Backbone bond lengths (Angstrom), bond angles and torsions (degrees), N, CA, C in turn:
res aa  C-N    CA-C-N  psi(-1)  N-CA   C-N-CA  omega(-1)  CA-C   N-CA-C  phi
1 M - - - 1.436 - - 1.558 107.14 -
2 P 1.351 115.56 135.35 1.513 114.35 -177.47 1.491 110.32 -78.97
3 Q 1.307 114.68 156.28 1.475 120.11 179.37 1.465 109.45 -83.76
4 L 1.312 118.45 144.79 1.418 124.01 -179.45 1.619 109.55 -68.55
5 D 1.268 116.19 132.89 1.461 119.27 -179.22 1.551 107.43 -89.49
6 T 1.316 113.88 114.47 1.490 117.08 -176.19 1.512 110.72 -110.19
7 S 1.269 118.11 19.67 1.518 120.56 -175.33 1.511 111.58 -72.24
8 T 1.343 116.99 -24.44 1.471 120.11 -178.52 1.575 111.44 -91.12
9 W 1.293 119.31 -9.29 1.417 123.65 -174.86 1.522 112.56 -54.57
10 P 1.333 116.55 -52.18 1.516 117.10 -175.31 1.512 113.68 -58.77
11 I 1.274 117.32 -39.48 1.544 120.32 -177.24 1.530 106.54 -73.06
12 T 1.337 117.35 -31.92 1.466 118.31 179.67 1.461 110.81 -71.90
13 I 1.300 118.94 -42.30 1.463 123.33 178.39 1.533 110.83 -66.29
14 V 1.318 117.46 -41.48 1.463 118.85 -179.94 1.598 110.73 -67.54
15 S 1.269 112.70 -43.66 1.505 115.99 178.43 1.525 111.68 -63.32
16 M 1.356 117.23 -38.56 1.433 120.58 176.83 1.526 112.60 -62.22
17 L 1.307 116.28 -45.41 1.426 120.50 178.01 1.544 112.51 -64.74
18 L 1.301 117.43 -35.42 1.484 123.57 178.44 1.531 106.75 -65.61
19 V 1.350 117.69 -46.87 1.422 119.10 -176.68 1.521 111.64 -67.49
20 L 1.349 120.74 -37.81 1.374 124.49 176.01 1.513 111.02 -62.59
21 F 1.321 117.70 -42.70 1.432 120.05 179.42 1.516 111.01 -64.01
22 I 1.328 118.95 -43.64 1.472 124.19 177.59 1.568 109.92 -62.51
23 M 1.299 117.20 -40.94 1.462 119.08 -178.81 1.534 108.11 -67.75
24 F 1.345 120.18 -40.96 1.390 123.36 -179.38 1.524 110.21 -65.21
25 Q 1.258 116.98 -41.33 1.511 122.20 178.62 1.565 108.58 -63.41
26 L 1.295 117.43 -45.31 1.431 119.37 179.08 1.586 111.74 -64.68
27 K 1.261 114.08 -37.88 1.486 118.47 -175.49 1.593 107.07 -70.60
28 T 1.339 118.54 -43.41 1.434 119.59 176.89 1.493 117.15 -73.67
29 S 1.296 117.55 -22.23 1.436 119.15 177.76 1.496 112.17 -77.50
30 S 1.267 116.75 -14.59 1.520 120.40 -179.61 1.588 110.60 -78.21
31 Y 1.356 116.11 -17.28 1.478 117.64 -177.33 1.474 109.31 -79.74
32 T 1.334 117.01 149.38 1.489 120.82 176.56 1.485 108.01 -106.54
33 F 1.296 118.08 125.19 1.456 123.86 -177.97 1.555 105.02 -108.72
34 P 1.245 118.53 147.05 1.494 121.29 174.67 1.535 109.18 -65.66
35 M 1.315 116.88 137.69 1.445 123.03 -179.66 1.468 112.18 -68.31
36 S 1.314 115.93 -48.66 1.461 120.44 -178.47 1.540 106.68 -129.05
37 P 1.307 120.83 98.45 1.438 122.96 -179.99 1.520 108.02 -67.67
38 E 1.290 112.07 134.93 1.488 119.53 175.99 1.481 112.66 -97.89
39 L 1.326 120.02 148.66 1.426 122.54 175.86 1.450 111.67 -67.94
40 T 1.229 120.67 136.15 1.490 124.06 175.95 1.513 109.84 -99.41
41 N 1.323 116.82 152.38 1.406 121.80 179.17 1.539 108.32 -74.60
42 L 1.289 117.04 122.22 1.423 118.47 -176.28 1.521 113.97 -100.82
43 K 1.259 116.20 22.07 1.501 120.51 178.72 1.588 108.49 -65.98
44 L 1.246 111.13 129.60 1.470 117.31 179.09 1.511 108.13 -87.42
45 K 1.322 118.79 138.83 1.453 119.83 176.81 1.536 107.43 -82.69
46 E 1.305 111.68 133.40 1.463 117.38 178.84 1.473 111.56 -79.65
47 Q 1.297 116.01 123.39 1.487 120.33 -178.56 1.571 104.83 -117.41
48 K 1.243 113.74 132.55 1.446 121.77 175.43 1.485 109.70 -82.16
49 T 1.283 112.75 123.29 1.467 119.41 175.10 1.532 111.05 -103.31
50 P 1.339 117.27 155.79 1.463 117.71 -178.18 1.540 113.31 -56.65
51 W 1.304 120.59 -36.07 1.435 120.41 -177.04 1.500 112.75 -78.79
52 E 1.331 118.89 -9.44 1.459 121.19 174.37 1.498 109.91 -83.95
53 M 1.299 120.80 -23.53 1.476 124.67 -176.21 1.507 112.34 -81.23
54 K 1.279 120.78 -23.90 1.443 120.84 -175.92 1.500 106.92 -124.10
55 W 1.388 111.77 153.15 1.446 121.92 -178.79 1.510 108.39 -81.12
56 T 1.349 113.79 126.47 1.415 118.61 173.62 1.595 110.81 -127.74
57 K 1.218 116.44 155.91 1.461 121.02 173.48 1.539 108.61 -138.38
58 I 1.354 114.28 135.90 1.438 120.84 178.13 1.489 107.26 -103.41
59 Y 1.314 116.75 124.35 1.387 120.92 176.92 1.583 110.03 -94.74
60 S 1.206 116.92 121.34 1.495 118.39 175.41 1.573 107.25 -106.81
61 P 1.289 114.86 149.52 1.493 119.69 -178.82 1.489 113.38 -56.39
62 L 1.408 117.07 -34.94 1.441 121.77 -176.10 1.518 110.36 -71.97
63 S 1.291 119.99 -24.65 1.468 119.42 -175.15 1.488 111.41 -92.96
64 S 1.343 119.86 -2.16 1.433 122.09 176.00 1.561 111.81 -74.17
65 P 1.295 117.13 153.64 1.525 118.01 -175.86 1.607 106.18 -66.91
66 L 1.306 111.95 155.06 1.509 117.55 179.19 1.488 108.85 -76.49
67 Q 1.316 117.16 145.16 1.435 121.26 -176.18 1.541 108.95 -116.09
């Protein structure tokens, strides 16, 4: 059985990495990023939910008086 010729592997791997790097650079350079990002107002809007409007109490077995 003939032995596998691996003499071209290094150039193949290096060229593949180079092409992947170039493709990645081209792909990311096509995106447009804002030049000066501005701060946005992070105030959360208050929304009333049904359970906030009425009083509820949850009874857990551990909080009940000992008998």
